[in-house]
N, C-alpha and C positions, 0 to 999 in steps of 0.2 A: 582421433587416432592417426598415426602416421601410415603411409602407404604400405610399408612392409608389414605392419601389424594387421592391416586389413587383409593382406595376402595370406598371412598365417591363419587367420580366421576362416578365410575361404578354403584354404588347404585342409583345415580341420573338418569343415563341413563336407567337402568332397570325399575325404578319406572315410568319414563316417558312413556315407552312402555306399562306398565300395565294400566296406567291412560288412554292412548289412546284407548286401547282395551276395557276397561270398558265404556268409553265415547261412543264408537261406539255401544256397546251393548245397552246402555241406549238410545242413540239418534236415532238409526236406526233400532233397533230390535223389531219385533213384539212379540218376546218371552218376552221381558221386560214388554210390556203392558199386557201380559197374567198373569203376576205374581200378587200375592196378594198385596194390597196397602202397607202393612207393609214391605214386602220384597223390593218393589220399593223404599220406603222411605230409608230403610237401605242401599241399593246400592248407592243411591244418597249421603247419609251421608258418606259412605265409600269413594266415589270419592272426596267429599269435604275435608275430612281429609287427603287423600292421596295428594291432591293438597297443603294443608298446609305444610305437611311434605316435599314435593318437594321444596317449597319456602325456607324452612329452609336449606335444602341441598344446594340449589343454593346460599344462603347467605354465608354458610360456605365456599363454593368453591371460591366465590368472595374474602373472607378474606384470603384464601390461596394465592390468586393471588395479594394481597395487595390492593384490591379495597374495599372501605368502602361505 
């Protein structure tokens, strides 16, 4: 694999960890429920957008591997 492809894979892995951490904060944290409604909304929106980006990275990696 080329260097840029390895960087995309690394970015996918790091993003997955960040999504998991944010999801844990949202789903299990009392701190999340103590936040103002708008902040809770924005964190959920952030997680949704991170998941969209993750799907894009996964699709790019599949293309690197010749899977369409």
